[in-house]
Steps between C-alpha positions, in 0.01 A plus 500: 500500500641837399444783746468850355674760710306803614619845385648576844690171497631565149624841609675348801675231292608741230640737763705220654640400160588861423680543835691177448620620159624825655674313780696283259640809325618683812808292560753773568535747784530847353543874556507770632863388508508215251602159628721344237640156574779345298446147372871427469511348849380143464206397714622141490741572785378409846514715811742252653753572222545857625794525745378508859585816689399685814184685405450651845470877509743705702332533838442774584479602136707799394480697176817614324441857389692800365303822470547805282863612506612205712785280378506262793228238536348481845285227652166613636255323724142488375380792715807707409442434130142621535612826660760566229292408194139537625439154353362224723715188470279201416680163497192329354167586340256696714126501434258790514291324763400154616204490262725569201743228607224239542345591164833475318595174670164348405525612138858374463414164656203463266713587197764244602251218556334564164821499299504870413860549618759372255762249604791743462364731772459205736842357413668831575298525820640166615852591389508826696269404790775523764599849395138621499422356843804648673481834312847455358669790320840463334796707619410829331516870572286802418708788363431853377573533125390843381208744491339319206514140618513578873591169669605166355557145620854361492657159557741483794627153412497274194150399393482207260253465215159374622577584861207629705557866588181577693124529499332824392304594811244767574137549597253277316190716453191529287540660160219682321608536135285808436538689828801336657832681504810309392841630596847408372539211745197287413465147365165352407439208734328203330288359783354267237406529137142583591619801698808601301594864554271561797789515745842666503829456679568863592861565600489879509485548878636163608713221361844344518826544308346368175281811455820694417594292194503722191403438139747406228459407135784255555417362846686247708195377690127441453182521702281196467184380672504180702238310699601387848299412812170581327601856411663673205836668555709725276869418524817649357761250377821537302505404132876537469798511735509829692840609639529700825422876481291449184158657480216243502242583234204349320277596208188684617330428168364722223162555662658654809648779289183580305386754760847607617801672344753230423811520722814335367713312749860504382659463846588135541771511766641720772822500696461381854 
């Protein structure tokens, strides 16, 4: 016996099919700063093939910083860094409120269970899980460059290709595309493909060392999205060997510069 669907049922089914089609096309995490991940690093390697190292953060954590006109790098405690820069140091993602956190966690869990998160994001999440959980940041410093670029992020020791440098942290908040303001330190946060673009990681008023990484057309690192512990994370990792005192940069993407004057970044290294 063939059952004829009622108009309301037909509308419901067609809506589901339409949403599923959209979900299958939104496979990449994008803008406002574009996330561009290189495919040259084989996903066939296992996490156990990466050399084991001490991923524990320096406790208490200190930030290496040289302000305007300062040649010597000083180490600042978190509260001292806040007083000097007026930026709240956030070792991990913060959420706008408990309701926002629960909503995002639910949406991400649903997306994972239903296969909407591609295997690469999950593989990277497993590979870098230790670093995410202990809020690891490589040995880097924040240094004043000039009046155009302001500050930049620099390696303090050798960083090998594909090494984890740090997570991009900030406040995860709601984003209203029409009314919502987006500053220069925002990433769209993909809670799931149903709700893509409805939340942001806002690093303007708070974040860690990674917020100071500048743009370059010839970068030595990349920001990529990973899925770990039922949440998305944006991480910065090296795509080539980075010697000490070299500026750490990544490509912000063409879309980032559409509404901003393009700033070249020709400063790749500085004397200690």
